[in-house]
N, C-alpha and C positions, 0 to 999 in steps of 0.2 A: 417536505420539499420534493419536487419532481423535476425541476428544470435542470437540464444538463449544463447550463451556462452560469453556474454560481461562481462569480468572479471573486467572492470573498474567501474561498477556500485557499489557505496558505499552508496547510499541513494535513497529512494523513496519519492517523494513529493505526499502525498496521499490526493486526493480530489474526491474520488469515492463515497462520502457520498450522499445519496438521501433523505431519510426520515428526516435526521437532518436539511437539508436546508428547507424542507417542513415545519418543526416545527418552524424554525426561522422566516420564512415568515408569518406563521399563526398568530404569535404574533406581527406582525408589522402593520404599517399603510398603507402598500403597498396594493393596491386593488388586490383581488384574481385573476382577469383576467391577472394581470401582474406578477404573481408569477413565472411561468415557464420561461419567458423571463429574469426575474431578476436573477434567479439561473444560467441560461446559461451565463449571463453577468458576474456574480461573478466568474464562472469557467474560463471564458475567461480572466478575470483580473489576476487570479492566474497563468494562462498560460503565460500571458504577463510578469508578474514579473519573472517567471522562465526563460523566454528567455533573459531578461535583465541580470540576474545572469549568465546564460550560456555564454553570449556574452563576459563577463569579465573574464571567466575562461581560464587559460592556459591549454593546453592539458595534462600537468602533474598534474593538480589539481584533487581533488576528483570529480568524475563524479556522476550525479544523473539522475534518470529516473522519469517519471511522472506516477501516478496511478490514473486513472479516469474511469468513467462509460460511457455507451452509452447514457442513457436517457437524461442527461444534458451536457455531455461532448463529444459527437460524433465529433463536430467541432474541439475540442482540439486534439483528436486522429489523425485526418486527417492533421491538421496544424503542428503537431509535426514532421511529416515526412519531411516537408519542412524546418524545423529548425534543422534537424539532431539530434533530441532529441528522446531517447528511451521512449516507453510508454507501460505500462501494462494496459490491459483492464479488468475491474472487470465484471465478468459474472454471479455472484450469485445473487439471489433475496435478496435485501437489508433488513437486520434485520429479516430475516425469522428464525423461531425456528428450522426448519429442513432444511438441505442443499438442495437447489433446484436452478434451473437456471432461470435467469430473463426472457429469451425468450424460455423456454421449449425446445422442440425438434428442434427448429429453431436456437439454439444458435450458431451452427457452421456457418450458413449462415450469421448471424449478425457479428460474429468475422471476417470472411473472407472479408466481405464488407469493414470493417474498416482497416484491416491489421495491427494490433498492433505488437509490438516486443515481448511482453509477454502476457500471460493470467493469471489472478489472480482469485482465489476463496477463500472464507472464509468458514470454516466449524466449527461447534460447536460439541465438543466431550463430550459424556455422560458417566457417570459411569455405565450405563446400556448397556452392550455390544450389545444387540439386537437392540437398538436404532441406533447404529453406522453402522449397516449392509448396509442400503440404502445409507448412506453417503460414505462409502468406495467403493461401487459398482459404484456410479456416479463419484466419484473422479478418479477411474481407467479409466473410459471412457474419462474424460477430459484430464488426463495425456497422454493417448495413442494418442489422437488427437494432443496435443501440441508437442509430440515427432515426430509424422509423418509430421507435418507442420513446424518443426524447430522453434517452439516458446517455450521458457522456461516457466515453471509453477512457479508462485509465490503463495505459499500456506500459508494462515493465519489460525492458529488454536486458537480457544478460548475454553479452557477447562471449564467444569462445575465448578462453584464457584471459578474460577481462580486457580484450584488445579494443582500445578506444577507436582505432581506425575502422575496425569491423562494426562497432556501434554506430559510427557516423555513416558508413555505407548502408547499414540496415535502416537507419532513419530516412535517408534519402530515398531508398527503394520503396519503403512503406508509404511515404508521402506521395511519391510519384504514381503509386497505384490508386490514389484517391482516398487513402485512409488518413483521416485527420483526427487523431485522438484529442479529447478535451484536455488530458493530462498525460505527461510522460514521466516515467519512474525509472531512474538510472542509478548505477553505482557512482559514488563520489569520484570525480575525475582526479588525475594526478596533478594537473596544473590548471590555473585560471584560463590559459590559452586553449587547453583542451575543452574546457567547459563552454567557451565561446564558440568553438567549432561545432560542438554538439548542438548548441542552440540554433546555430545557422542551418545545420543539416535538417533539423526538425522543422524549421521555418520554411526552408526551400524558397519558393518564389512568392510566398504569402507576405502581405504587408503587416500581418498581425503576428506578434511574437508568440511562440509556443509557451506552454506552461510546464516547466520542467521541475520535477521534485527529486531530491537526492535521498538515496537510501542511507540508513545508518549502518547496515551490514551487521556484523556480529559484535560491533563495538558497544560498550556500555556507557551510559550517562555522559559524563564530562568529555570523554574522549570523542564520542560521536558528535557532540555539539561543537567541539573545537575543530573537527574535520569539516563539518558542514558550513560553519559560520563564514569563512572567507568567500565562499561562492555565492552568498546571498545578495551580494552587491551587483552581480551580473544580470543585466536585463534578460528576462526570459527564464531565469532560475527563480521560481516562485516560492519555494519553501522546501520542506522535508517530508519524507515518508518513512517514519521510524517505528520499529517494533521493539526488538529486544532491549534497545537503549532505554526504553520507557518502562517495560514490565519484566524484562529478563531476570534481573537480580531478585525482584520481589517474588516472582513465580517460583524460582528455584528454592528460595528460603521457605516459601509456603509449603511446597511439595516435601521439603526435608523436615517439616514440622518445627522450624525455628521461629516462625512468626504466625500469628493468628490471621484470619481472613480480614479483620478490621485493620490490622497493621499492614497487611499486604495492600489493601486499597489505599491506605495513607501513603505508603511508599510510592505507589504508582502515580497517585495524585501529585506528589511532590515532583517526581521526574517529569511528568507531562507539563507541569507548570514551568519548570526550568527550560524545557525545550521550546515552549512557546515564547519565552522571554527573548530568545535570539532572533525572533521575527519582528520584535518591536522596533519601530523606526528610531534611528539614532537622532537624538536632539542636541 
């Protein structure tokens, strides 16, 4: 898949985390020399679980895409193409306080080499407008390239202090600059009214609804699903972008030696299946 206009995508399985896995391994009994290989293996197991779920899906079912990084997930990006799975490549520097790109001026070469369906960036939005100027300048560069190469942009916005009003103003400013992400990735709002306001801000003057995906945050399994579910009835909220809720518990158990790789894959498969259930139309 290479089209940026895949309207079937209703979920992103997010495992583009880098520093999080580094911290998990740092507190484990696994020798430091094995940390990199272990993280790659975990991401391969998440991918395997995703392929198991995809193989059981009917074409009319809710479709999902993968969201992964290059550092630990380059093999996943390449293998996803053979499994006919869409994949978004995360290109921002992980957990950076200011929006910057993982591979600096060479980011386009890295992205081209892997050939993902979509490009994802995370930006942090400040109440200080001057702080946001470099962010919007770099975001425009990324958006123009994704448009030129027919790759949709998945934009994640984390507002300062999780301020919804700041998130709304960020979306309005970004759209007014001519940046129109294929997908928006945002924290779960506090209320349905807040979610509706966010959708309107991302839509601005367009007649087409934006495609907003809700984060699972650090919630696990059932808690994340119960938080997301009420918002899925809002037009413009297309689905979820969840990571730890799907693979967090399984990964920690695997790292701790409590479960085998096969059991880890089985647990991730189960959680992903449960998350996809909440996207099924109510009959």
